[in-house]
C-alpha positions as CSV (number, residue, x, y, z in Angstrom):
1,X,158.2,10.0,11.3
2,X,157.7,10.6,7.5
3,X,158.0,13.9,6.1
4,X,154.3,13.8,4.8
5,X,153.0,13.3,8.2
6,X,155.1,15.9,9.8
7,X,154.0,18.7,7.5
8,X,150.4,17.9,7.1
9,X,147.9,20.4,8.7
10,X,145.9,19.1,11.7
11,X,142.2,19.8,11.0
12,X,139.6,20.0,13.9
13,X,137.0,17.3,13.9
14,X,133.8,18.1,12.2
15,X,131.2,20.0,14.1
16,X,128.3,17.8,15.2
17,X,125.2,18.2,13.1
18,X,122.9,17.7,16.0
19,X,123.2,17.8,19.9
20,X,121.8,14.8,21.7
21,X,120.9,15.2,25.2
22,X,120.3,12.2,27.5
23,X,118.5,12.3,30.6
24,X,118.1,9.3,33.1
25,X,115.2,9.3,35.6
26,X,114.8,6.6,38.2
27,X,111.2,6.1,39.4
28,X,110.1,3.6,42.1
29,X,106.9,1.9,41.1
30,X,105.1,-0.6,43.4
31,X,103.8,-3.7,41.7
32,X,100.0,-3.6,41.2
33,X,99.7,-6.7,43.6
34,X,100.7,-4.5,46.5
35,X,97.8,-2.0,45.9
36,X,94.9,-3.8,47.5
37,X,94.9,-4.2,51.3
38,X,96.0,-7.7,52.5
39,X,92.8,-9.2,54.3
40,X,93.2,-10.3,57.8
41,X,93.2,-14.0,58.5
42,X,89.5,-15.3,58.9
43,X,88.5,-15.8,62.5
44,X,87.4,-19.3,63.7
45,X,83.6,-18.9,64.3
46,X,82.2,-19.9,67.6
47,X,81.2,-23.5,67.8
48,X,83.5,-24.6,64.9
49,X,84.7,-28.1,65.3
50,X,87.6,-29.6,63.4
51,X,88.6,-33.2,63.7
52,X,91.6,-34.8,62.2
53,X,94.3,-37.2,62.8
54,X,97.8,-36.1,63.8
55,X,99.0,-35.8,60.2
56,X,95.9,-33.8,59.3
57,X,96.4,-31.4,62.2
58,X,100.1,-31.1,61.3
59,X,99.2,-30.2,57.6
60,X,96.5,-27.7,58.8
61,X,99.0,-25.9,61.2
62,X,101.6,-25.8,58.5
63,X,99.0,-24.3,56.0
64,X,97.8,-21.7,58.6
65,X,101.5,-20.8,59.4
66,X,102.3,-20.6,55.7
67,X,99.3,-18.2,55.0
68,X,100.2,-16.1,58.0
69,X,103.8,-15.7,56.8
70,X,102.7,-14.9,53.3
71,X,100.3,-12.2,54.6
72,X,103.1,-10.7,56.8
73,X,105.5,-10.7,53.8
74,X,102.9,-8.9,51.6
75,X,102.1,-6.4,54.3
76,X,105.7,-5.7,54.9
77,X,106.5,-5.3,51.2
78,X,103.5,-2.8,50.8
79,X,104.8,-0.8,53.8
80,X,108.4,-0.6,52.4
81,X,107.2,0.2,48.9
82,X,105.0,3.1,50.2
83,X,108.0,4.4,52.2
84,X,110.2,4.4,49.0
85,X,107.8,6.6,46.9
């Protein structure tokens, strides 16, 4: 160690000119899309008649299943979001 380093006084670090305070707040916010109620699936009216070939019937069933699944997912998301607030 050099003689200059060994004999130099140790000065404290300069005092801060301002104190900065940081606060973190976490808030759960539900998306606006979950606000309105999810409507029930429309009921088939009495006397309704749908005719289609097998491919059309398969497509219609897939479409109805897709809509029911989407509705269930949205309702579940809304319930979970409400519980977390």
